C-alpha angles and dihedrals in degrees: 000000000000088000089067081076089062135076088241106158094355096093138051122271119218124197123197131173092282107009148058116208110201137152114275120258134194092256088064093066098098095048095040092049089047098054091041093051094050090046097044098114090041093050103035098077092059102038141067114274113294111231123218088258097043093118102038122112092246092055087048091053091050089052090052092050090053090048090051095047089050091050091050091047092046090236099116149344132215129214134188120208109228124191106238093214104040099022088226117148106246100180143308143256124204124193106201143162093041112188120195131184113056092354109054086185137140137179124233125212121178142177134188126201112251099246089051096047122113093021097105094253099125088044089055092045095049093046088051097043102044096068089052087051093055096037109033100024089041094227120157097192133029119197132197134176134200139177111268088238092057097090095165090055094048092048090050094053092048092046089054089052106263120147123222109237101178150289122298111205116229087352098159140012107240124182088347097309129098109239138188114243137201109240121219133178140183122204126209089247096051122101114258122208112263 
């Protein structure tokens, strides 16, 4: 019954060499909260403020309801990165702010658990997911943003094939403070890393 809160079966599944990218489901809560808890200090500088109940099951359910609503409204889709061997949750990617009509654009956000960082998982995940976003989701442009101080994220986006388009002043509120962000985009006609 609780899996009705999830996106189970309503979103695409992407399989790469080491990963399965699939929509989150309620049964993921324990593994998700575990990797997020152990990575808290690693993630906090790059994310919105973590509330006291951020990792509770109730908060996770609310997150799944939001993901489900976004998928139903065609404004977003969430994916967890699952290790194919261990079935551990490595991280997540969220496609949000999908704009249809004359835009056909969406914005990516992503995170990786600290012990899985710098091992190529997010690069592999993005390279596997982006063709799906262009072909199955019908997007023609995918955007992403990162703090100028987040050099690993900038390098990741450029390695995948994103182009830096500029600096957006006070673009997002990260860890309680409004920060400038570097804006990146990838077009359907751009070359994606192999």
